[in-house]
LUMDOGU-435922 format. One record per residue (C-alpha): residue in three letters; x negated, z negated, y; residue number from 1. Coordinates in steps of 0.5 Angstrom, whole numbers, plus 500, padded with zeros to 3 digits. Example, Ala and Ser with C-alpha at 12.3 -4.5 7.8 and 13.67 -1.06 7.14 Angstrom:
BEGIN
+------+-----+-----+-----+-----+
| rest |  c1 |  c3 |  c2 |  nr |
+------+-----+-----+-----+-----+
|  ALA | 475 | 484 | 491 |   1 |
|  SER | 473 | 486 | 498 |   2 |
+------+-----+-----+-----+-----+
END
This chain:
BEGIN
+------+-----+-----+-----+-----+
| rest |  c1 |  c3 |  c2 |  nr |
+------+-----+-----+-----+-----+
|  UNK | 809 | 252 | 314 |   1 |
|  UNK | 803 | 256 | 313 |   2 |
|  UNK | 796 | 253 | 315 |   3 |
|  UNK | 792 | 255 | 321 |   4 |
|  UNK | 787 | 260 | 319 |   5 |
|  UNK | 780 | 258 | 322 |   6 |
|  UNK | 775 | 264 | 321 |   7 |
|  UNK | 768 | 260 | 322 |   8 |
|  UNK | 763 | 266 | 324 |   9 |
|  UNK | 756 | 264 | 323 |  10 |
|  UNK | 750 | 268 | 326 |  11 |
|  UNK | 745 | 265 | 320 |  12 |
|  UNK | 745 | 266 | 313 |  13 |
|  UNK | 741 | 260 | 312 |  14 |
|  UNK | 740 | 253 | 314 |  15 |
|  UNK | 735 | 254 | 321 |  16 |
|  UNK | 738 | 248 | 324 |  17 |
|  UNK | 743 | 242 | 326 |  18 |
|  UNK | 748 | 248 | 327 |  19 |
|  UNK | 749 | 250 | 320 |  20 |
|  UNK | 749 | 242 | 318 |  21 |
|  UNK | 755 | 241 | 323 |  22 |
|  UNK | 759 | 247 | 320 |  23 |
|  UNK | 758 | 244 | 313 |  24 |
|  UNK | 761 | 237 | 316 |  25 |
|  UNK | 767 | 241 | 319 |  26 |
|  UNK | 769 | 244 | 313 |  27 |
|  UNK | 768 | 237 | 309 |  28 |
|  UNK | 773 | 234 | 314 |  29 |
|  UNK | 778 | 239 | 316 |  30 |
|  UNK | 785 | 237 | 314 |  31 |
|  UNK | 786 | 243 | 309 |  32 |
|  UNK | 794 | 241 | 309 |  33 |
|  UNK | 794 | 244 | 316 |  34 |
|  UNK | 788 | 249 | 317 |  35 |
|  UNK | 785 | 254 | 312 |  36 |
|  UNK | 777 | 255 | 313 |  37 |
|  UNK | 774 | 262 | 312 |  38 |
|  UNK | 767 | 263 | 313 |  39 |
|  UNK | 764 | 270 | 316 |  40 |
|  UNK | 756 | 270 | 316 |  41 |
|  UNK | 751 | 276 | 316 |  42 |
|  UNK | 749 | 276 | 308 |  43 |
|  UNK | 749 | 272 | 302 |  44 |
|  UNK | 745 | 265 | 303 |  45 |
|  UNK | 745 | 258 | 304 |  46 |
|  UNK | 751 | 258 | 308 |  47 |
|  UNK | 755 | 262 | 304 |  48 |
|  UNK | 753 | 258 | 298 |  49 |
|  UNK | 755 | 251 | 301 |  50 |
|  UNK | 761 | 254 | 304 |  51 |
|  UNK | 764 | 256 | 297 |  52 |
|  UNK | 762 | 249 | 295 |  53 |
|  UNK | 766 | 246 | 300 |  54 |
|  UNK | 772 | 250 | 299 |  55 |
|  UNK | 772 | 256 | 304 |  56 |
|  UNK | 773 | 263 | 303 |  57 |
|  UNK | 767 | 267 | 305 |  58 |
|  UNK | 766 | 274 | 307 |  59 |
|  UNK | 759 | 278 | 310 |  60 |
|  UNK | 757 | 282 | 316 |  61 |
|  UNK | 752 | 286 | 312 |  62 |
|  UNK | 747 | 284 | 316 |  63 |
|  UNK | 740 | 283 | 313 |  64 |
|  UNK | 738 | 278 | 319 |  65 |
|  UNK | 741 | 273 | 324 |  66 |
|  UNK | 746 | 276 | 329 |  67 |
|  UNK | 742 | 276 | 335 |  68 |
|  UNK | 743 | 280 | 341 |  69 |
|  UNK | 740 | 287 | 338 |  70 |
|  UNK | 743 | 286 | 331 |  71 |
|  UNK | 750 | 283 | 335 |  72 |
|  UNK | 751 | 290 | 338 |  73 |
|  UNK | 749 | 294 | 331 |  74 |
|  UNK | 754 | 289 | 327 |  75 |
|  UNK | 760 | 290 | 332 |  76 |
|  UNK | 764 | 295 | 329 |  77 |
|  UNK | 763 | 292 | 322 |  78 |
|  UNK | 765 | 285 | 324 |  79 |
|  UNK | 771 | 288 | 328 |  80 |
|  UNK | 773 | 291 | 321 |  81 |
|  UNK | 771 | 285 | 317 |  82 |
|  UNK | 774 | 280 | 321 |  83 |
|  UNK | 781 | 283 | 323 |  84 |
|  UNK | 782 | 284 | 315 |  85 |
|  UNK | 781 | 276 | 314 |  86 |
|  UNK | 787 | 275 | 319 |  87 |
|  UNK | 785 | 269 | 323 |  88 |
|  UNK | 789 | 265 | 327 |  89 |
|  UNK | 783 | 262 | 331 |  90 |
|  UNK | 776 | 264 | 331 |  91 |
|  UNK | 770 | 259 | 331 |  92 |
|  UNK | 763 | 262 | 333 |  93 |
|  UNK | 756 | 258 | 333 |  94 |
|  UNK | 752 | 262 | 337 |  95 |
|  UNK | 753 | 266 | 344 |  96 |
|  UNK | 752 | 273 | 340 |  97 |
|  UNK | 757 | 271 | 335 |  98 |
|  UNK | 762 | 269 | 340 |  99 |
|  UNK | 761 | 276 | 344 | 100 |
|  UNK | 762 | 280 | 338 | 101 |
|  UNK | 768 | 276 | 336 | 102 |
|  UNK | 771 | 276 | 343 | 103 |
|  UNK | 770 | 284 | 344 | 104 |
|  UNK | 773 | 284 | 337 | 105 |
|  UNK | 780 | 280 | 338 | 106 |
|  UNK | 781 | 282 | 346 | 107 |
|  UNK | 787 | 286 | 344 | 108 |
|  UNK | 789 | 280 | 339 | 109 |
|  UNK | 791 | 274 | 344 | 110 |
|  UNK | 794 | 271 | 338 | 111 |
|  UNK | 787 | 270 | 335 | 112 |
|  UNK | 783 | 266 | 340 | 113 |
|  UNK | 776 | 265 | 340 | 114 |
|  UNK | 772 | 258 | 341 | 115 |
|  UNK | 765 | 258 | 342 | 116 |
|  UNK | 761 | 252 | 340 | 117 |
|  UNK | 755 | 251 | 344 | 118 |
|  UNK | 750 | 247 | 341 | 119 |
|  UNK | 744 | 248 | 346 | 120 |
|  UNK | 743 | 246 | 353 | 121 |
|  UNK | 737 | 251 | 354 | 122 |
|  UNK | 740 | 257 | 359 | 123 |
|  UNK | 743 | 263 | 355 | 124 |
|  UNK | 741 | 267 | 362 | 125 |
|  UNK | 746 | 273 | 363 | 126 |
|  UNK | 750 | 271 | 356 | 127 |
|  UNK | 752 | 265 | 359 | 128 |
|  UNK | 756 | 269 | 365 | 129 |
|  UNK | 758 | 275 | 360 | 130 |
|  UNK | 761 | 271 | 354 | 131 |
|  UNK | 766 | 265 | 357 | 132 |
|  UNK | 771 | 270 | 359 | 133 |
|  UNK | 771 | 273 | 352 | 134 |
|  UNK | 773 | 266 | 350 | 135 |
|  UNK | 779 | 261 | 350 | 136 |
|  UNK | 775 | 255 | 350 | 137 |
|  UNK | 768 | 253 | 349 | 138 |
|  UNK | 766 | 246 | 345 | 139 |
|  UNK | 760 | 243 | 348 | 140 |
|  UNK | 756 | 238 | 344 | 141 |
|  UNK | 754 | 234 | 351 | 142 |
|  UNK | 755 | 234 | 358 | 143 |
|  UNK | 748 | 237 | 359 | 144 |
|  UNK | 750 | 243 | 355 | 145 |
|  UNK | 756 | 244 | 359 | 146 |
|  UNK | 752 | 244 | 365 | 147 |
|  UNK | 749 | 251 | 363 | 148 |
|  UNK | 755 | 255 | 364 | 149 |
|  UNK | 758 | 257 | 371 | 150 |
|  UNK | 762 | 252 | 375 | 151 |
|  UNK | 768 | 257 | 375 | 152 |
|  UNK | 769 | 257 | 367 | 153 |
|  UNK | 769 | 249 | 367 | 154 |
|  UNK | 777 | 249 | 365 | 155 |
|  UNK | 775 | 252 | 359 | 156 |
|  UNK | 769 | 247 | 357 | 157 |
|  UNK | 771 | 241 | 352 | 158 |
|  UNK | 765 | 236 | 351 | 159 |
|  UNK | 765 | 234 | 343 | 160 |
|  UNK | 759 | 231 | 341 | 161 |
|  UNK | 756 | 232 | 334 | 162 |
|  UNK | 758 | 227 | 329 | 163 |
|  UNK | 755 | 224 | 323 | 164 |
|  UNK | 758 | 221 | 316 | 165 |
|  UNK | 754 | 214 | 318 | 166 |
|  UNK | 756 | 212 | 310 | 167 |
|  UNK | 751 | 217 | 308 | 168 |
|  UNK | 745 | 214 | 312 | 169 |
|  UNK | 745 | 207 | 310 | 170 |
|  UNK | 738 | 204 | 308 | 171 |
|  UNK | 738 | 204 | 301 | 172 |
|  UNK | 732 | 203 | 295 | 173 |
|  UNK | 732 | 210 | 296 | 174 |
|  UNK | 727 | 209 | 302 | 175 |
|  UNK | 722 | 205 | 298 | 176 |
|  UNK | 723 | 210 | 292 | 177 |
|  UNK | 720 | 215 | 296 | 178 |
|  UNK | 715 | 211 | 299 | 179 |
|  UNK | 712 | 209 | 292 | 180 |
|  UNK | 713 | 217 | 290 | 181 |
|  UNK | 708 | 219 | 296 | 182 |
|  UNK | 703 | 213 | 295 | 183 |
|  UNK | 705 | 209 | 301 | 184 |
|  UNK | 704 | 202 | 301 | 185 |
|  UNK | 710 | 197 | 303 | 186 |
|  UNK | 706 | 194 | 309 | 187 |
|  UNK | 704 | 201 | 312 | 188 |
|  UNK | 707 | 203 | 319 | 189 |
|  UNK | 711 | 210 | 317 | 190 |
|  UNK | 713 | 215 | 323 | 191 |
|  UNK | 718 | 221 | 321 | 192 |
|  UNK | 720 | 227 | 324 | 193 |
|  UNK | 725 | 232 | 321 | 194 |
|  UNK | 727 | 239 | 324 | 195 |
|  UNK | 724 | 246 | 326 | 196 |
|  UNK | 717 | 246 | 325 | 197 |
|  UNK | 716 | 250 | 331 | 198 |
|  UNK | 711 | 248 | 337 | 199 |
|  UNK | 716 | 247 | 342 | 200 |
|  UNK | 719 | 241 | 338 | 201 |
|  UNK | 712 | 237 | 341 | 202 |
|  UNK | 709 | 237 | 334 | 203 |
|  UNK | 702 | 238 | 337 | 204 |
|  UNK | 703 | 232 | 342 | 205 |
|  UNK | 706 | 228 | 336 | 206 |
|  UNK | 700 | 229 | 332 | 207 |
|  UNK | 695 | 227 | 338 | 208 |
|  UNK | 699 | 221 | 339 | 209 |
|  UNK | 699 | 219 | 331 | 210 |
|  UNK | 691 | 220 | 331 | 211 |
|  UNK | 690 | 215 | 336 | 212 |
|  UNK | 695 | 210 | 333 | 213 |
|  UNK | 691 | 211 | 326 | 214 |
|  UNK | 685 | 209 | 329 | 215 |
|  UNK | 688 | 202 | 330 | 216 |
|  UNK | 693 | 202 | 324 | 217 |
|  UNK | 689 | 206 | 318 | 218 |
|  UNK | 695 | 205 | 314 | 219 |
|  UNK | 700 | 209 | 318 | 220 |
|  UNK | 703 | 215 | 316 | 221 |
|  UNK | 707 | 221 | 319 | 222 |
|  UNK | 712 | 224 | 315 | 223 |
|  UNK | 714 | 231 | 317 | 224 |
|  UNK | 721 | 234 | 314 | 225 |
|  UNK | 723 | 241 | 315 | 226 |
|  UNK | 721 | 249 | 316 | 227 |
|  UNK | 720 | 254 | 321 | 228 |
|  UNK | 716 | 259 | 324 | 229 |
|  UNK | 710 | 255 | 326 | 230 |
|  UNK | 709 | 251 | 319 | 231 |
|  UNK | 703 | 254 | 317 | 232 |
|  UNK | 699 | 253 | 324 | 233 |
|  UNK | 702 | 246 | 324 | 234 |
|  UNK | 699 | 244 | 317 | 235 |
|  UNK | 692 | 247 | 319 | 236 |
|  UNK | 692 | 242 | 325 | 237 |
|  UNK | 695 | 236 | 322 | 238 |
|  UNK | 691 | 230 | 322 | 239 |
|  UNK | 689 | 226 | 316 | 240 |
|  UNK | 695 | 222 | 313 | 241 |
|  UNK | 700 | 227 | 315 | 242 |
|  UNK | 705 | 228 | 310 | 243 |
|  UNK | 709 | 235 | 310 | 244 |
|  UNK | 715 | 234 | 305 | 245 |
|  UNK | 719 | 240 | 302 | 246 |
|  UNK | 726 | 242 | 306 | 247 |
|  UNK | 732 | 239 | 304 | 248 |
|  UNK | 739 | 239 | 306 | 249 |
|  UNK | 740 | 231 | 305 | 250 |
|  UNK | 735 | 227 | 308 | 251 |
|  UNK | 738 | 220 | 307 | 252 |
|  UNK | 732 | 217 | 303 | 253 |
|  UNK | 727 | 220 | 308 | 254 |
|  UNK | 730 | 216 | 314 | 255 |
|  UNK | 730 | 210 | 310 | 256 |
|  UNK | 723 | 211 | 308 | 257 |
|  UNK | 721 | 210 | 316 | 258 |
|  UNK | 720 | 205 | 321 | 259 |
|  UNK | 720 | 209 | 327 | 260 |
|  UNK | 723 | 216 | 328 | 261 |
|  UNK | 720 | 221 | 333 | 262 |
|  UNK | 722 | 227 | 337 | 263 |
|  UNK | 717 | 229 | 342 | 264 |
|  UNK | 721 | 236 | 344 | 265 |
|  UNK | 719 | 240 | 349 | 266 |
|  UNK | 726 | 243 | 349 | 267 |
|  UNK | 732 | 242 | 352 | 268 |
|  UNK | 736 | 239 | 346 | 269 |
|  UNK | 744 | 240 | 346 | 270 |
|  UNK | 745 | 234 | 342 | 271 |
|  UNK | 740 | 233 | 337 | 272 |
|  UNK | 743 | 232 | 330 | 273 |
|  UNK | 736 | 229 | 327 | 274 |
|  UNK | 736 | 223 | 332 | 275 |
|  UNK | 743 | 221 | 330 | 276 |
|  UNK | 742 | 221 | 323 | 277 |
|  UNK | 736 | 217 | 324 | 278 |
|  UNK | 740 | 212 | 328 | 279 |
|  UNK | 745 | 212 | 323 | 280 |
|  UNK | 740 | 210 | 318 | 281 |
|  UNK | 738 | 204 | 323 | 282 |
|  UNK | 731 | 207 | 325 | 283 |
|  UNK | 729 | 206 | 332 | 284 |
|  UNK | 727 | 213 | 336 | 285 |
|  UNK | 722 | 215 | 340 | 286 |
|  UNK | 724 | 221 | 344 | 287 |
|  UNK | 724 | 225 | 350 | 288 |
|  UNK | 730 | 225 | 355 | 289 |
|  UNK | 731 | 233 | 355 | 290 |
|  UNK | 738 | 236 | 355 | 291 |
|  UNK | 743 | 232 | 351 | 292 |
|  UNK | 738 | 227 | 348 | 293 |
|  UNK | 739 | 223 | 354 | 294 |
|  UNK | 746 | 222 | 352 | 295 |
|  UNK | 744 | 220 | 345 | 296 |
|  UNK | 742 | 212 | 346 | 297 |
|  UNK | 740 | 207 | 351 | 298 |
|  UNK | 733 | 207 | 353 | 299 |
|  UNK | 730 | 200 | 351 | 300 |
|  UNK | 736 | 198 | 347 | 301 |
|  UNK | 737 | 203 | 341 | 302 |
|  UNK | 731 | 207 | 342 | 303 |
|  UNK | 725 | 209 | 347 | 304 |
|  UNK | 725 | 215 | 352 | 305 |
|  UNK | 718 | 218 | 354 | 306 |
|  UNK | 716 | 224 | 358 | 307 |
|  UNK | 715 | 230 | 355 | 308 |
|  UNK | 708 | 233 | 353 | 309 |
|  UNK | 705 | 226 | 355 | 310 |
|  UNK | 701 | 224 | 349 | 311 |
|  UNK | 699 | 217 | 352 | 312 |
|  UNK | 706 | 215 | 353 | 313 |
|  UNK | 708 | 217 | 346 | 314 |
|  UNK | 702 | 213 | 343 | 315 |
|  UNK | 704 | 207 | 347 | 316 |
|  UNK | 711 | 207 | 345 | 317 |
|  UNK | 710 | 208 | 338 | 318 |
|  UNK | 704 | 203 | 338 | 319 |
|  UNK | 709 | 198 | 341 | 320 |
|  UNK | 714 | 199 | 335 | 321 |
|  UNK | 708 | 198 | 330 | 322 |
|  UNK | 706 | 192 | 333 | 323 |
|  UNK | 713 | 189 | 333 | 324 |
|  UNK | 717 | 189 | 327 | 325 |
|  UNK | 723 | 184 | 330 | 326 |
|  UNK | 724 | 189 | 336 | 327 |
|  UNK | 724 | 195 | 331 | 328 |
|  UNK | 730 | 191 | 327 | 329 |
|  UNK | 734 | 190 | 333 | 330 |
|  UNK | 733 | 197 | 336 | 331 |
|  UNK | 735 | 200 | 329 | 332 |
|  UNK | 741 | 195 | 328 | 333 |
|  UNK | 743 | 197 | 336 | 334 |
|  UNK | 742 | 205 | 334 | 335 |
|  UNK | 747 | 204 | 328 | 336 |
|  UNK | 752 | 201 | 331 | 337 |
|  UNK | 752 | 206 | 337 | 338 |
|  UNK | 752 | 212 | 333 | 339 |
|  UNK | 758 | 208 | 329 | 340 |
|  UNK | 762 | 208 | 335 | 341 |
|  UNK | 760 | 214 | 339 | 342 |
|  UNK | 758 | 219 | 334 | 343 |
|  UNK | 763 | 219 | 328 | 344 |
|  UNK | 764 | 225 | 324 | 345 |
|  UNK | 771 | 224 | 322 | 346 |
|  UNK | 773 | 222 | 330 | 347 |
|  UNK | 769 | 229 | 332 | 348 |
|  UNK | 773 | 233 | 327 | 349 |
|  UNK | 780 | 230 | 330 | 350 |
|  UNK | 778 | 232 | 337 | 351 |
|  UNK | 776 | 239 | 334 | 352 |
|  UNK | 783 | 239 | 330 | 353 |
|  UNK | 787 | 237 | 337 | 354 |
|  UNK | 783 | 243 | 340 | 355 |
|  UNK | 785 | 248 | 335 | 356 |
|  UNK | 793 | 246 | 336 | 357 |
|  UNK | 792 | 247 | 343 | 358 |
|  UNK | 789 | 254 | 343 | 359 |
|  UNK | 794 | 255 | 337 | 360 |
|  UNK | 800 | 254 | 342 | 361 |
|  UNK | 801 | 246 | 341 | 362 |
|  UNK | 798 | 243 | 347 | 363 |
|  UNK | 794 | 236 | 346 | 364 |
|  UNK | 794 | 233 | 353 | 365 |
|  UNK | 788 | 229 | 355 | 366 |
|  UNK | 784 | 232 | 350 | 367 |
|  UNK | 778 | 234 | 354 | 368 |
|  UNK | 775 | 230 | 360 | 369 |
+------+-----+-----+-----+-----+
END
């Protein structure tokens, strides 16, 4: 039997967030005896290079920018030709716009059903109404994401949370080595943030809370890992003892160097991969319960939730954990156990493969609640 050909359509050539890391996890865990991965992205870049390393065939749209609404319209003709030439059995898309052009390209080819992988609970506006009719199924990474779509499309929705390879995030000597490299004392209290460097992630709030904490704990440090459109502006306003680290696809050592992970985002997250990675590392998290974040951990048991935009509440949560190492250890252990049970990457991949079988004509009963 020939493997089922899965065409992964990426709207980005480079890594801009957890969606691209999730794609790489899909490629890593995909059963190659049953499925053949193909990747189509705008142009040569980090996505194409990683996909090749993971054994996928790669093609390009010839677009010099991410596939957003305007670019999607311009790229529609090119996409139709290139995508059909790859003869996919299933098309798996990572954005509303790639789902739109995929749905239009394969409308007359029902044997190439389109799956849209929705990763944000922020409303897509009119696109949330226009795109679902073009898709066979919509994978939502949380219940919060599923709630953004019109109720008459609920039969197409399937909630499959993001997964992590928990074995990659064990606390190791790499964390101590990173602290030493950065000149951070063993006794220092270290907070971390990883993700896009944009103001909507609440980094101004984090800076204000950290500045207040630092007056009580002069040895405290705040590590920032990522990149984004507001990086220059954020570096300019960051208080003393904030250390910006270069972007890296692998953050195991970064998480291992932390005492607490903070995500004071002002956005409705889909299901934050950074939170899951920190939890897998045994690190307690202080986060805002917006969107899918509220489904990530149990407040007070494996992390702490604070109101969005509330500097005082964030400072209070960080201060409480700074003063109670025992509570940090207990929360961290509970967080790691919770991720292992609910957000395992291999288990998530099995559910996605069952979905592939279903849309390809081999129904898998009771797949989606």
